[in-house]
Backbone of each chain as ProteinMPNN parsed JSONL, in Angstrom:
{"seq_chain_A": "MSRNLLVRIAFAVPAIAGTLLILSLGGWVLAGFLAILGVLGTREVYDLARKQGIEPLEWIGFVAAAICPLAIYWVKGYADWEPVLYVAAIWLIITHIVATARGPEHRPLTTLAVTVFGPLYASALLSFIIAIRHGPHVDAHPRGSVALAALPLVIT", "coords_chain_A": {"N_chain_A": [[29.805, -18.698, 55.445], [28.363, -19.86, 52.502], [29.695, -21.039, 49.323], [27.983, -20.739, 47.178], [26.283, -18.74, 48.061], [28.056, -16.619, 48.206], [28.683, -16.328, 45.489], [26.175, -15.571, 44.517], [25.843, -13.097, 45.816], [28.05, -11.74, 44.827], [27.376, -11.455, 42.171], [24.928, -10.13, 42.348], [25.282, -7.593, 43.594], [26.828, -5.791, 41.806], [25.003, -6.011, 39.714], [22.63, -4.893, 40.674], [23.497, -2.273, 41.115], [24.18, -1.558, 38.492], [21.681, -1.805, 37.255], [20.21, 0.225, 38.533], [21.644, 2.415, 37.611], [21.145, 2.252, 34.86], [18.388, 2.614, 34.891], [18.275, 5.233, 35.804], [19.506, 6.553, 33.706], [17.744, 5.973, 31.638], [15.654, 6.291, 28.667], [16.956, 5.466, 25.397], [19.002, 3.856, 26.272], [17.929, 2.404, 28.406], [15.862, 1.14, 26.975], [17.366, -0.37, 25.161], [18.732, -2.082, 26.908], [16.571, -3.485, 27.964], [15.794, -4.74, 25.636], [17.852, -6.587, 25.246], [17.552, -8.169, 27.575], [14.997, -9.07, 27.019], [15.35, -10.679, 24.73], [17.023, -12.671, 25.778], [15.345, -13.748, 27.761], [13.25, -14.658, 26.141], [14.574, -16.58, 24.695], [14.948, -18.482, 26.7], [12.306, -19.214, 27.256], [11.726, -20.459, 24.862], [13.555, -22.553, 25.002], [12.476, -24.038, 27.091], [10.107, -24.823, 25.858], [11.142, -26.355, 23.811], [12.072, -28.553, 25.159], [9.812, -29.98, 25.384], [9.352, -30.947, 22.934], [8.504, -29.034, 21.13], [9.07, -26.87, 18.456], [9.907, -23.756, 18.335], [9.825, -20.754, 16.282], [12.674, -19.486, 16.273], [14.388, -17.2, 15.509], [12.611, -15.383, 14.432], [11.079, -14.854, 16.644], [13.055, -13.778, 18.341], [13.696, -11.414, 17.044], [11.315, -9.979, 17.359], [11.283, -9.809, 20.163], [13.51, -8.229, 20.621], [12.899, -5.876, 19.274], [10.584, -4.962, 20.502], [10.776, -3.436, 23.144], [12.234, -1.253, 22.193], [10.558, -0.213, 20.232], [8.395, 0.493, 21.813], [9.491, 2.508, 23.407], [10.099, 4.307, 21.414], [7.563, 5.004, 20.457], [6.551, 6.133, 22.78], [8.158, 8.367, 23.134], [8.483, 9.707, 20.691], [6.823, 9.14, 18.47], [3.81, 8.232, 16.63], [1.512, 5.629, 17.511], [0.466, 3.997, 15.624], [2.039, 3.013, 13.336], [3.624, 1.093, 14.645], [1.738, -0.778, 15.406], [0.919, -1.756, 12.918], [3.322, -2.895, 12.039], [3.593, -4.892, 13.966], [1.369, -6.472, 13.307], [2.104, -7.322, 10.743], [4.367, -8.76, 11.411], [3.172, -10.842, 12.837], [1.68, -12.054, 10.834], [3.727, -12.922, 9.092], [5.037, -14.715, 10.796], [3.015, -16.574, 11.112], [2.751, -17.545, 8.485], [5.289, -18.696, 8.035], [5.278, -20.657, 10.023], [3.137, -22.327, 9.234], [3.973, -23.039, 6.714], [5.901, -24.917, 7.145], [4.587, -27.251, 7.351], [2.048, -29.647, 8.464], [3.079, -31.623, 10.138], [4.939, -30.432, 11.711], [3.577, -29.19, 13.691], [2.089, -26.563, 13.47], [0.295, -24.797, 14.826], [0.923, -24.995, 17.553], [3.595, -24.285, 17.417], [3.386, -21.662, 16.474], [1.945, -20.506, 18.603], [3.748, -20.688, 20.781], [5.93, -19.317, 19.725], [4.893, -16.711, 19.502], [4.139, -16.228, 22.136], [6.548, -16.184, 23.595], [8.161, -13.667, 23.099], [6.139, -11.851, 23.872], [5.724, -12.438, 26.57], [8.336, -12.382, 27.772], [9.487, -10.012, 26.894], [7.672, -7.891, 26.089], [6.068, -7.564, 28.402], [8.009, -6.791, 30.218], [8.618, -4.348, 29.194], [6.884, -2.51, 30.194], [8.073, -1.061, 32.133], [9.14, 1.076, 30.905], [6.954, 2.691, 30.502], [6.509, 3.504, 33.108], [8.913, 4.714, 33.835], [9.12, 6.733, 31.935], [6.817, 8.322, 32.163], [3.991, 10.665, 32.134], [4.817, 12.623, 33.955], [7.525, 12.914, 33.894], [9.171, 15.004, 33.079], [8.698, 17.013, 34.914], [9.3, 15.771, 37.302], [11.959, 14.244, 37.37], [13.713, 12.635, 38.987], [11.884, 11.493, 40.64], [10.505, 9.886, 38.846], [12.435, 7.971, 38.265], [12.647, 6.795, 40.772], [10.055, 5.758, 41.074], [10.096, 3.894, 39.012], [11.996, 2.187, 40.007], [10.675, 1.168, 42.167], [8.935, -1.21, 41.726], [11.002, -3.085, 41.347], [12.28, -3.1, 43.801], [10.249, -4.065, 45.409], [9.963, -6.662, 44.477]], "CA_chain_A": [[29.037, -18.3, 54.259], [28.609, -20.866, 51.479], [30.235, -20.519, 48.065], [26.852, -20.353, 46.334], [25.802, -17.436, 48.539], [29.064, -15.629, 47.796], [28.506, -16.116, 44.044], [24.933, -14.81, 44.352], [26.078, -11.718, 46.243], [29.032, -11.154, 43.913], [26.685, -11.057, 40.95], [23.786, -9.253, 42.636], [25.668, -6.216, 43.951], [27.012, -4.965, 40.606], [23.791, -6.033, 38.88], [21.699, -3.899, 41.226], [24.065, -0.952, 40.827], [24.04, -1.348, 37.052], [20.262, -1.617, 36.951], [19.82, 1.572, 38.979], [22.276, 3.362, 36.698], [20.405, 2.209, 33.591], [17.083, 3.24, 35.139], [18.439, 6.688, 35.901], [19.791, 7.045, 32.354], [16.487, 5.878, 30.898], [15.735, 6.489, 27.225], [17.368, 4.365, 24.534], [19.854, 2.945, 27.055], [17.005, 1.498, 29.095], [15.172, 0.322, 25.965], [18.335, -1.332, 24.646], [18.961, -3.074, 27.967], [15.381, -4.341, 27.997], [15.813, -5.568, 24.422], [18.767, -7.709, 25.515], [16.886, -9.054, 28.536], [13.855, -9.677, 26.341], [15.833, -11.765, 23.866], [17.504, -13.754, 26.645], [14.173, -14.384, 28.361], [12.531, -15.375, 25.083], [15.357, -17.791, 24.402], [14.68, -19.468, 27.754], [10.947, -19.732, 27.034], [11.826, -21.398, 23.734], [14.268, -23.748, 25.479], [11.503, -24.824, 27.853], [9.193, -25.434, 24.885], [11.88, -27.365, 23.047], [12.161, -29.753, 26.005], [8.569, -30.727, 25.206], [9.239, -31.324, 21.538], [7.961, -27.951, 20.315], [10.155, -26.144, 17.801], [9.487, -22.392, 18.019], [10.581, -20.056, 15.233], [13.537, -18.72, 17.174], [14.887, -15.891, 15.08], [11.453, -14.496, 14.286], [10.735, -14.45, 18.005], [14.115, -12.926, 18.887], [13.556, -10.09, 16.423], [10.194, -9.315, 18.043], [11.675, -9.526, 21.544], [14.469, -7.128, 20.602], [12.277, -4.643, 18.779], [9.46, -4.536, 21.35], [11.022, -2.283, 24.025], [12.695, -0.121, 21.391], [9.369, 0.359, 19.605], [7.569, 1.113, 22.852], [10.103, 3.786, 23.77], [9.977, 5.185, 20.246], [6.197, 5.511, 20.461], [6.407, 6.963, 23.976], [8.893, 9.621, 23.082], [8.652, 10.393, 19.431], [5.998, 8.876, 17.279], [2.466, 7.711, 16.752], [1.53, 4.193, 17.789], [-0.114, 3.203, 14.532], [3.02, 2.211, 12.575], [4.05, -0.065, 15.44], [0.648, -1.758, 15.332], [0.976, -2.384, 11.598], [4.516, -3.754, 12.019], [3.271, -6.068, 14.788], [0.455, -7.308, 12.53], [2.896, -7.944, 9.666], [5.211, -9.775, 12.052], [2.318, -11.981, 13.168], [1.339, -12.717, 9.574], [4.93, -13.623, 8.628], [5.238, -15.854, 11.7], [1.983, -17.545, 10.774], [3.087, -18.147, 7.185], [6.453, -19.568, 8.192], [4.888, -21.815, 10.843], [2.282, -23.237, 8.469], [4.712, -23.517, 5.54], [6.718, -26.077, 7.518], [3.77, -28.449, 7.219], [1.299, -30.018, 9.677], [3.84, -32.503, 11.029], [5.73, -29.577, 12.604], [2.653, -28.609, 14.676], [2.146, -25.11, 13.262], [-0.46, -24.02, 15.819], [1.723, -24.963, 18.776], [4.794, -23.505, 17.107], [2.975, -20.255, 16.403], [1.561, -20.054, 19.943], [4.956, -20.515, 21.6], [6.738, -18.255, 19.118], [4.287, -15.427, 19.848], [4.118, -16.06, 23.587], [7.888, -15.891, 24.104], [8.472, -12.228, 23.185], [5.112, -11.125, 24.625], [5.947, -12.673, 28.0], [9.681, -12.046, 28.255], [9.935, -8.695, 26.464], [6.614, -6.881, 26.127], [5.676, -7.289, 29.791], [9.121, -6.061, 30.829], [8.673, -3.001, 28.623], [6.022, -1.589, 30.942], [8.894, -0.19, 32.967], [9.324, 2.3, 30.132], [5.779, 3.522, 30.783], [6.678, 4.078, 34.442], [10.101, 5.584, 33.838], [8.898, 7.881, 31.041], [5.416, 8.702, 32.259], [3.684, 12.072, 31.828], [5.41, 13.559, 34.916], [8.972, 12.714, 33.922], [9.884, 16.281, 32.946], [8.545, 17.773, 36.158], [9.89, 15.028, 38.428], [12.817, 13.194, 36.772], [14.198, 11.676, 39.979], [10.703, 10.752, 41.092], [10.213, 8.857, 37.839], [13.409, 6.889, 38.47], [12.259, 6.114, 42.017], [8.854, 4.963, 40.804], [10.492, 2.754, 38.175], [12.743, 1.262, 40.864], [9.769, 0.609, 43.195], [8.609, -2.636, 41.506], [12.201, -3.916, 41.508], [12.523, -3.213, 45.233], [9.195, -4.907, 45.977], [10.181, -8.048, 44.106]], "C_chain_A": [[29.385, -19.253, 53.118], [29.086, -20.202, 50.191], [29.104, -20.011, 47.172], [26.325, -18.969, 46.739], [26.769, -16.33, 48.122], [28.921, -15.3, 46.309], [27.261, -15.264, 43.799], [25.148, -13.349, 44.692], [27.021, -11.02, 45.266], [28.392, -10.725, 42.6], [25.646, -9.983, 41.236], [24.202, -7.798, 42.877], [25.952, -5.36, 42.712], [25.778, -4.939, 39.701], [22.784, -4.992, 39.362], [22.2, -2.49, 40.916], [23.906, -0.607, 39.346], [22.601, -1.071, 36.655], [19.8, -0.221, 37.353], [20.414, 2.641, 38.071], [21.5, 3.423, 35.381], [19.031, 2.847, 33.742], [17.218, 4.763, 35.178], [18.763, 7.285, 34.523], [18.528, 7.042, 31.505], [16.687, 5.869, 29.391], [16.132, 5.249, 26.449], [18.273, 3.378, 25.27], [18.978, 1.914, 27.77], [16.326, 0.569, 28.09], [16.114, -0.744, 25.403], [18.62, -2.447, 25.644], [17.777, -4.036, 28.046], [15.312, -5.241, 26.771], [16.697, -6.792, 24.634], [18.122, -8.699, 26.478], [15.718, -9.782, 27.882], [14.272, -10.849, 25.469], [16.3, -12.949, 24.708], [16.339, -14.502, 27.291], [13.393, -15.194, 27.346], [13.258, -16.668, 24.733], [15.085, -18.874, 25.445], [13.275, -20.045, 27.631], [10.996, -20.775, 25.921], [12.55, -22.679, 24.141], [13.332, -24.65, 26.27], [10.537, -25.536, 26.903], [9.884, -26.56, 24.13], [12.005, -28.664, 23.838], [10.893, -30.592, 25.899], [8.32, -31.059, 23.737], [8.621, -30.27, 20.638], [9.137, -27.17, 19.74], [9.688, -24.73, 17.446], [10.355, -21.784, 16.915], [11.469, -19.028, 15.92], [13.841, -17.31, 16.702], [13.768, -14.892, 14.854], [11.04, -13.983, 15.655], [11.773, -13.516, 18.602], [14.022, -11.513, 18.322], [12.436, -9.321, 17.12], [10.58, -8.915, 19.458], [12.623, -8.337, 21.607], [13.797, -5.806, 20.234], [11.244, -4.086, 19.752], [9.774, -3.354, 22.264], [11.487, -1.049, 23.261], [11.489, 0.581, 20.747], [8.501, 1.082, 20.627], [8.17, 2.449, 23.272], [9.967, 4.788, 22.614], [8.588, 5.817, 20.194], [6.005, 6.478, 21.63], [6.985, 8.347, 23.764], [8.717, 10.415, 21.791], [7.481, 10.29, 18.47], [4.607, 8.398, 17.639], [2.54, 6.195, 16.912], [1.101, 3.352, 16.596], [0.905, 2.415, 13.716], [3.477, 0.964, 13.321], [2.987, -1.166, 15.37], [0.686, -2.498, 14.004], [2.181, -3.329, 11.503], [4.25, -5.032, 12.818], [2.349, -7.02, 14.028], [1.205, -8.025, 11.416], [3.788, -9.035, 10.239], [4.398, -11.039, 12.341], [1.962, -12.766, 11.909], [2.538, -13.519, 9.052], [5.179, -14.864, 9.478], [4.252, -16.962, 11.371], [2.328, -18.292, 9.482], [4.24, -19.122, 7.327], [6.076, -20.821, 8.986], [4.067, -22.812, 10.034], [3.009, -23.794, 7.251], [5.564, -24.736, 5.868], [5.918, -27.372, 7.471], [3.128, -28.864, 8.527], [2.091, -30.892, 10.637], [4.707, -31.704, 12.002], [4.856, -28.8, 13.585], [2.617, -27.083, 14.573], [1.414, -24.301, 14.326], [0.346, -23.889, 17.112], [2.971, -24.114, 18.576], [4.477, -22.019, 17.125], [2.665, -19.714, 17.795], [2.796, -19.78, 20.802], [5.825, -19.388, 21.057], [6.206, -16.879, 19.504], [4.365, -15.179, 21.356], [5.478, -15.618, 24.127], [8.187, -14.398, 24.203], [7.404, -11.416, 23.943], [5.371, -11.226, 26.126], [7.261, -12.068, 28.465], [10.15, -10.657, 27.865], [8.857, -7.629, 26.61], [6.201, -6.543, 27.554], [6.748, -6.475, 30.504], [9.143, -4.597, 30.389], [7.766, -2.01, 29.331], [6.834, -0.673, 31.851], [9.192, 1.124, 32.235], [8.155, 3.257, 30.394], [5.899, 4.195, 32.151], [7.809, 5.107, 34.425], [9.878, 6.85, 33.025], [7.425, 8.252, 30.99], [5.219, 10.189, 32.017], [4.357, 13.078, 32.764], [6.937, 13.561, 34.89], [9.732, 14.04, 33.818], [9.83, 17.075, 34.239], [9.266, 17.1, 37.32], [10.787, 13.906, 37.893], [13.295, 12.172, 37.784], [13.044, 10.859, 40.556], [10.342, 9.63, 40.138], [11.167, 7.681, 37.985], [13.024, 6.083, 39.709], [11.029, 5.241, 41.811], [9.175, 3.745, 39.959], [11.243, 1.722, 39.001], [11.829, 0.567, 41.882], [9.39, -0.85, 42.938], [9.815, -3.555, 41.685], [12.498, -4.144, 42.985], [11.516, -4.17, 45.851], [9.451, -6.376, 45.681], [11.582, -8.526, 44.49]], "O_chain_A": [[30.559, -19.437, 52.798], [28.917, -19.0, 49.983], [29.241, -18.99, 46.498], [25.972, -18.147, 45.894], [26.349, -15.24, 47.733], [29.024, -14.14, 45.912], [27.282, -14.348, 42.978], [24.702, -12.461, 43.965], [26.819, -9.856, 44.919], [28.817, -9.746, 41.987], [25.496, -9.036, 40.464], [23.534, -6.877, 42.407], [25.363, -4.287, 42.578], [25.54, -3.955, 39.001], [22.163, -4.296, 38.558], [21.428, -1.622, 40.508], [23.538, 0.516, 39.001], [22.333, -0.206, 35.821], [19.083, 0.44, 36.603], [19.771, 3.653, 37.791], [21.232, 4.503, 34.856], [18.558, 3.536, 32.839], [16.374, 5.485, 34.648], [18.339, 8.399, 34.215], [18.269, 7.979, 30.75], [17.748, 5.489, 28.896], [15.72, 4.135, 26.771], [18.308, 2.195, 24.93], [19.253, 0.715, 27.74], [16.224, -0.636, 28.318], [15.708, -1.887, 25.193], [18.734, -3.613, 25.268], [17.957, -5.247, 28.179], [14.83, -6.371, 26.851], [16.333, -7.902, 24.246], [18.135, -9.907, 26.244], [15.476, -10.958, 28.152], [13.62, -11.894, 25.47], [16.004, -14.099, 24.384], [16.342, -15.731, 27.362], [12.925, -16.292, 27.648], [12.639, -17.707, 24.507], [15.001, -20.054, 25.105], [13.07, -21.234, 27.875], [10.385, -21.838, 26.025], [12.2, -23.766, 23.68], [13.381, -25.873, 26.143], [10.19, -26.698, 27.111], [9.277, -27.593, 23.846], [12.04, -29.749, 23.257], [10.885, -31.765, 26.273], [7.204, -31.409, 23.352], [8.249, -30.569, 19.503], [10.086, -26.849, 20.454], [9.131, -24.522, 16.368], [11.468, -22.242, 16.654], [11.085, -17.876, 16.122], [13.581, -16.34, 17.413], [13.949, -13.692, 15.06], [10.692, -12.812, 15.807], [11.42, -12.562, 19.295], [14.242, -10.535, 19.036], [12.595, -8.141, 17.435], [10.25, -7.818, 19.909], [12.553, -7.53, 22.535], [14.093, -4.759, 20.81], [11.049, -2.872, 19.821], [9.088, -2.336, 22.171], [11.167, 0.077, 23.643], [11.414, 1.809, 20.723], [7.945, 2.144, 20.348], [7.441, 3.419, 23.472], [9.743, 5.978, 22.838], [8.449, 7.01, 19.923], [5.367, 7.52, 21.479], [6.398, 9.358, 24.152], [8.792, 11.643, 21.794], [7.179, 11.235, 17.741], [4.282, 8.189, 18.808], [3.512, 5.563, 16.497], [1.339, 2.145, 16.558], [0.664, 1.244, 13.424], [3.692, -0.088, 12.719], [3.317, -2.349, 15.286], [0.508, -3.715, 13.959], [2.075, -4.427, 10.956], [4.634, -6.123, 12.398], [2.523, -8.237, 14.093], [0.968, -9.208, 11.171], [3.95, -10.099, 9.641], [4.866, -12.156, 12.122], [1.946, -13.997, 11.921], [2.381, -14.662, 8.622], [5.491, -15.932, 8.953], [4.607, -18.14, 11.353], [2.21, -19.515, 9.407], [4.189, -20.238, 6.808], [6.511, -21.922, 8.65], [4.282, -24.019, 10.141], [2.703, -24.898, 6.8], [5.914, -25.507, 4.974], [6.487, -28.462, 7.542], [3.604, -28.481, 9.596], [1.805, -30.904, 11.835], [5.161, -32.245, 13.011], [5.325, -27.865, 14.234], [3.065, -26.388, 15.486], [1.871, -23.219, 14.693], [0.438, -22.806, 17.691], [3.354, -23.329, 19.444], [5.205, -21.222, 17.715], [3.066, -18.602, 18.137], [2.872, -18.751, 21.473], [6.386, -18.602, 21.82], [6.987, -15.976, 19.801], [4.624, -14.059, 21.796], [5.548, -14.773, 25.019], [8.446, -13.905, 25.302], [7.726, -10.412, 24.579], [5.257, -10.243, 26.858], [7.293, -11.324, 29.444], [11.116, -10.156, 28.441], [9.104, -6.574, 27.195], [6.004, -5.374, 27.884], [6.441, -5.582, 31.293], [9.621, -3.723, 31.112], [7.862, -0.805, 29.101], [6.344, 0.368, 32.288], [9.461, 2.149, 32.861], [8.341, 4.469, 30.496], [5.443, 5.324, 32.332], [7.668, 6.218, 34.936], [10.383, 7.916, 33.378], [6.859, 8.469, 29.918], [6.18, 10.9, 31.725], [4.464, 14.256, 32.424], [7.571, 14.145, 35.769], [10.807, 14.188, 34.398], [10.8, 17.733, 34.614], [9.781, 17.772, 38.214], [10.41, 12.736, 37.959], [13.293, 10.974, 37.5], [13.206, 9.691, 40.912], [9.923, 8.553, 40.562], [10.761, 6.527, 37.847], [13.067, 4.853, 39.703], [10.966, 4.118, 42.312], [8.594, 2.679, 40.16], [11.148, 0.523, 38.737], [12.17, -0.497, 42.399], [9.51, -1.668, 43.85], [9.66, -4.692, 42.131], [12.914, -5.232, 43.384], [11.865, -4.985, 46.705], [9.192, -7.239, 46.52], [11.929, -9.681, 44.245]]}, "seq_chain_B": "MWQLAGIGLITAFAAQVGDVAESLFKREVGVKDSSMLIPGHGGVLDRLDSLYFVLPVAAALLRILDLA", "coords_chain_B": {"N_chain_B": [[0.329, 8.602, 50.713], [-1.061, 6.309, 51.46], [-1.79, 5.425, 49.022], [0.583, 4.55, 47.832], [1.135, 2.484, 49.577], [-0.978, 0.773, 49.017], [-0.393, 0.163, 46.354], [1.977, -1.172, 46.79], [1.066, -3.462, 48.185], [-0.648, -4.713, 46.299], [1.084, -5.14, 44.131], [2.95, -6.777, 45.345], [1.443, -9.084, 45.7], [0.987, -9.657, 42.998], [3.59, -10.241, 42.272], [4.052, -12.665, 43.587], [2.224, -14.293, 42.254], [3.313, -14.209, 39.692], [5.754, -15.473, 40.127], [4.934, -18.042, 40.877], [3.634, -18.775, 38.528], [5.724, -19.001, 36.65], [7.152, -20.987, 37.876], [5.416, -23.118, 37.524], [5.631, -23.493, 34.772], [8.259, -24.452, 34.67], [7.99, -26.737, 36.203], [6.298, -28.209, 34.617], [7.995, -28.907, 32.586], [9.988, -30.127, 33.925], [12.315, -29.054, 35.081], [14.711, -27.366, 37.213], [15.831, -24.822, 37.122], [15.487, -22.106, 34.792], [17.607, -21.592, 33.142], [21.24, -21.557, 33.181], [22.344, -19.099, 33.105], [22.764, -16.851, 34.764], [25.021, -16.535, 37.263], [24.597, -18.336, 40.223], [21.968, -17.548, 40.394], [20.326, -18.699, 38.51], [18.316, -18.583, 35.62], [17.359, -15.974, 33.242], [14.573, -15.842, 33.235], [14.052, -16.916, 35.753], [15.016, -14.9, 37.388], [13.534, -12.686, 36.67], [10.862, -13.361, 36.749], [8.863, -12.508, 38.565], [8.73, -9.8, 37.975], [7.601, -9.718, 35.412], [4.893, -9.907, 35.857], [4.507, -7.949, 37.752], [5.298, -5.418, 36.682], [3.425, -4.549, 34.56], [1.114, -4.379, 36.148], [1.882, -2.544, 38.14], [2.428, -0.312, 36.524], [-0.107, 0.216, 35.492], [-1.544, 0.799, 37.852], [-0.142, 3.034, 38.799], [-0.671, 4.775, 36.724], [-3.471, 4.993, 36.88], [-3.706, 6.221, 39.345], [-2.524, 8.536, 38.718], [0.16, 8.951, 39.211], [2.282, 8.365, 37.654]], "CA_chain_B": [[1.062, 7.499, 51.336], [-1.863, 5.086, 51.417], [-1.785, 4.964, 47.629], [1.809, 3.761, 47.628], [0.986, 1.249, 50.352], [-1.872, -0.081, 48.238], [0.369, -0.32, 45.199], [2.915, -2.167, 47.315], [0.349, -4.704, 48.503], [-1.14, -5.361, 45.073], [2.215, -5.61, 43.33], [3.546, -7.916, 46.051], [0.606, -10.23, 45.339], [1.275, -9.953, 41.589], [4.919, -10.851, 42.239], [3.915, -14.065, 43.985], [1.544, -14.99, 41.166], [4.29, -14.346, 38.609], [6.738, -16.471, 40.52], [4.277, -19.36, 40.796], [3.346, -19.059, 37.112], [6.936, -19.481, 36.001], [7.491, -22.276, 38.494], [4.574, -24.128, 36.889], [6.271, -23.784, 33.485], [9.441, -25.289, 34.904], [7.539, -28.037, 36.696], [5.741, -28.907, 33.458], [9.102, -29.407, 31.789], [10.814, -30.959, 34.804], [13.617, -28.452, 35.35], [14.749, -26.554, 38.429], [16.126, -23.45, 36.707], [15.193, -21.899, 33.366], [18.919, -21.753, 32.503], [22.328, -21.305, 34.135], [22.968, -17.898, 32.568], [23.152, -15.913, 35.818], [25.663, -17.329, 38.312], [23.962, -18.337, 41.525], [20.566, -17.115, 40.357], [19.576, -19.437, 37.499], [18.204, -17.936, 34.324], [16.703, -14.661, 33.178], [13.182, -16.039, 33.663], [14.057, -17.11, 37.204], [15.304, -13.631, 38.045], [12.568, -11.647, 36.298], [9.49, -13.888, 36.668], [7.942, -11.656, 39.319], [8.597, -8.505, 37.297], [6.717, -9.835, 34.254], [3.532, -9.649, 36.318], [4.471, -6.73, 38.571], [5.461, -4.167, 35.932], [2.175, -4.041, 33.992], [0.188, -4.029, 37.225], [2.36, -1.302, 38.749], [2.248, 0.774, 35.553], [-1.546, 0.525, 35.436], [-1.94, 1.441, 39.105], [0.448, 4.376, 38.839], [-1.396, 5.602, 35.757], [-4.814, 5.246, 37.415], [-3.564, 7.173, 40.443], [-1.863, 9.715, 38.147], [1.465, 9.124, 39.827], [3.286, 8.205, 36.599]], "C_chain_B": [[0.26, 6.199, 51.235], [-1.92, 4.523, 50.006], [-0.567, 4.091, 47.352], [1.737, 2.439, 48.392], [0.097, 0.26, 49.602], [-1.168, -0.663, 47.033], [1.34, -1.406, 45.651], [2.247, -3.501, 47.577], [-0.061, -5.452, 47.237], [0.015, -5.905, 44.25], [2.946, -6.763, 44.019], [2.768, -9.193, 45.741], [0.89, -10.647, 43.895], [2.63, -10.641, 41.455], [4.838, -12.335, 42.58], [3.253, -14.877, 42.876], [2.511, -15.224, 40.006], [5.32, -15.413, 38.894], [6.156, -17.877, 40.393], [4.026, -19.748, 39.341], [4.583, -19.611, 36.415], [7.377, -20.814, 36.584], [6.675, -23.402, 37.877], [5.105, -24.486, 35.503], [7.414, -24.764, 33.691], [9.036, -26.67, 35.387], [6.996, -28.877, 35.541], [6.854, -29.585, 32.664], [10.023, -30.307, 32.611], [12.204, -30.404, 35.027], [13.538, -27.599, 36.611], [14.963, -25.074, 38.094], [15.859, -23.314, 35.213], [16.47, -21.958, 32.537], [19.978, -21.515, 33.572], [23.05, -20.01, 33.769], [23.508, -16.973, 33.659], [23.738, -16.708, 36.982], [24.956, -17.196, 39.654], [22.479, -17.997, 41.521], [19.726, -17.896, 39.352], [19.536, -18.676, 36.189], [17.524, -16.58, 34.419], [15.251, -14.775, 33.641], [13.096, -16.201, 35.186], [14.21, -15.777, 37.936], [14.19, -12.604, 37.824], [11.115, -12.109, 36.321], [8.479, -13.03, 37.421], [7.681, -10.342, 38.583], [7.665, -8.568, 36.092], [5.264, -9.559, 34.638], [3.454, -8.289, 37.033], [4.474, -5.463, 37.718], [4.172, -3.689, 35.264], [1.174, -3.609, 35.058], [0.587, -2.701, 37.852], [2.149, -0.119, 37.81], [0.779, 1.198, 35.497], [-1.99, 1.271, 36.691], [-1.41, 2.868, 39.185], [-0.257, 5.31, 37.863], [-2.79, 5.954, 36.271], [-4.758, 6.303, 38.505], [-2.858, 8.455, 40.012], [-0.537, 10.03, 38.844], [2.592, 8.999, 38.793], [2.606, 8.065, 35.249]], "O_chain_B": [[0.813, 5.133, 50.963], [-2.074, 3.318, 49.806], [-0.669, 3.037, 46.725], [2.216, 1.409, 47.918], [0.382, -0.937, 49.557], [-1.326, -1.844, 46.723], [1.504, -2.426, 44.982], [2.79, -4.552, 47.236], [0.149, -6.659, 47.116], [-0.068, -7.015, 43.725], [3.501, -7.632, 43.347], [3.36, -10.254, 45.544], [1.018, -11.835, 43.599], [2.797, -11.527, 40.617], [5.482, -13.163, 41.935], [3.661, -16.002, 42.589], [2.528, -16.3, 39.409], [5.711, -16.167, 38.003], [6.802, -18.785, 39.869], [4.186, -20.909, 38.967], [4.492, -20.587, 35.67], [7.912, -21.666, 35.874], [7.173, -24.516, 37.719], [5.04, -25.646, 35.095], [7.529, -25.768, 32.988], [9.663, -27.666, 35.025], [7.2, -30.089, 35.487], [6.682, -30.686, 32.14], [10.745, -31.141, 32.065], [13.167, -31.16, 35.15], [12.462, -27.167, 37.025], [14.355, -24.193, 38.702], [15.986, -24.279, 34.46], [16.431, -22.328, 31.364], [19.649, -21.296, 34.738], [24.228, -19.841, 34.085], [24.576, -16.381, 33.503], [23.021, -17.478, 37.621], [24.745, -16.091, 40.155], [21.806, -18.144, 42.541], [18.503, -17.757, 39.352], [20.555, -18.188, 35.7], [17.166, -16.105, 35.497], [14.756, -13.904, 34.356], [12.177, -15.684, 35.822], [13.598, -15.562, 38.983], [13.936, -11.758, 38.682], [10.221, -11.345, 35.956], [7.355, -12.848, 36.955], [6.559, -9.838, 38.569], [7.004, -7.579, 35.775], [4.495, -9.036, 33.831], [2.456, -7.577, 36.924], [3.726, -4.528, 38.005], [3.842, -2.509, 35.389], [0.476, -2.608, 34.9], [-0.258, -1.832, 38.071], [1.738, 0.956, 38.247], [0.466, 2.388, 35.461], [-2.723, 2.257, 36.607], [-2.123, 3.789, 39.582], [-0.422, 6.498, 38.142], [-3.24, 7.089, 36.116], [-5.629, 7.168, 38.596], [-2.62, 9.348, 40.825], [-0.167, 11.188, 39.039], [3.709, 9.463, 39.021], [3.281, 7.92, 34.23]]}, "name": "protein", "num_of_chains": 2, "seq": "MSRNLLVRIAFAVPAIAGTLLILSLGGWVLAGFLAILGVLGTREVYDLARKQGIEPLEWIGFVAAAICPLAIYWVKGYADWEPVLYVAAIWLIITHIVATARGPEHRPLTTLAVTVFGPLYASALLSFIIAIRHGPHVDAHPRGSVALAALPLVITMWQLAGIGLITAFAAQVGDVAESLFKREVGVKDSSMLIPGHGGVLDRLDSLYFVLPVAAALLRILDLA"}
């Protein structure tokens, strides 16, 4: 057995166990975990863009990536969706202003596109697991909800 | 049972599309891994690329079938 395979297994086993535990806990624990993954994924999207000479607005994107799963769980469990929509619109406006304020030589359209894409791709898409884990049947079938949330992870 | 089988098939296809999509990003930039954050596995994007496509598709299917 090669060293690389041993490293992969050594990381994967506790990661899978940890993921299943977090899925079973659900709630803010799951949302917080997704926020961390979202920020890390967004950072990698930005790193890929930077290799092509694009300078995304990192911290604005990281804030969106972190807030996204938390906001989605908040709306799911507690609140109306409208405030989140307004916050998202304000975030987009601020991102737009900052991108264009840097001047045309900093490629504001490209910067804005990558800055917005990062958290949408790496955080918002991941947040759909909250919709599965905390769907309408979660009270009647809590373990079933965990199993359904784990299903996409098993398939992939 | 057939509903879950259908979900499995569609999400498996979505997983492949997600994997290829992220691979195209990396090819565009000329890198093998999105980062070295996860030992032996590459980066977060490398590990979760399939899920980015699978989770919305699975959530939609489960909602349509009233399973979640």
